[in-house]
C-alpha positions in Angstrom: 10.0 35.8 54.1 13.5 36.9 53.1 12.2 40.2 51.7 9.6 41.6 54.0 9.3 45.0 52.2 7.9 43.1 49.2 4.1 42.8 49.6 0.8 42.6 47.8 -2.2 44.6 48.7 -5.7 44.3 47.5 -9.3 44.9 48.5 -12.7 43.5 47.7 -16.2 43.0 48.7 -17.4 40.5 51.3 -17.1 37.0 50.0 -14.5 38.1 47.5 -12.2 35.5 45.9 -8.6 36.1 45.0 -6.2 34.0 43.1 -2.5 34.7 43.8 0.4 33.1 42.0 3.4 32.6 44.3 6.8 31.4 43.4 7.5 27.7 44.1 10.0 26.7 46.7 10.0 30.2 48.2 8.6 30.8 51.7 5.8 33.4 51.6 3.9 34.8 54.6 0.3 35.9 54.4 -1.7 38.3 56.6 -5.3 39.3 55.8 -6.6 42.4 57.4 -9.7 44.6 57.2 -10.7 47.6 59.3 -12.8 46.6 62.2 -11.6 42.9 62.1 -8.8 41.0 63.7 -5.8 40.3 61.4 -5.6 36.7 60.2 -2.2 35.1 59.6 -1.4 31.9 57.9 0.1 29.4 60.4 1.0 25.7 60.3 3.0 23.3 62.6 6.0 23.1 60.2 8.7 24.0 62.6 10.8 27.0 61.6 8.5 27.8 58.7 5.3 27.7 60.8 4.2 31.1 59.5 5.1 30.5 55.9 3.4 29.1 52.8 5.9 27.0 50.9 4.6 25.2 47.8 6.4 22.9 45.4 6.0 23.3 41.7 2.5 22.6 40.5 1.1 22.5 44.1 -2.0 24.5 44.9 -3.3 25.8 48.3 -7.0 26.9 48.7 -7.9 28.8 51.8 -11.3 29.8 53.1 -10.8 32.7 55.5 -13.4 34.2 57.8 -12.2 37.3 59.7 -13.4 37.8 63.3 -14.9 41.1 64.3 -12.9 43.1 66.9 -16.2 43.8 68.7 
């Protein structure tokens, strides 16, 4: 979150799976987008870090994301 210009971009087929290693104890934001679909952003109810992924050392987070069509 402190360095917005740093980002990771990738693409894949439908039902693609990605594994991303993120630094522990560093707030990371996540937006998933695809042409023709609404953007999906990671959110939680964690106060000031409500839009951030913040993992402790050794912690894993698995997300199943389904994008919604803009139509």
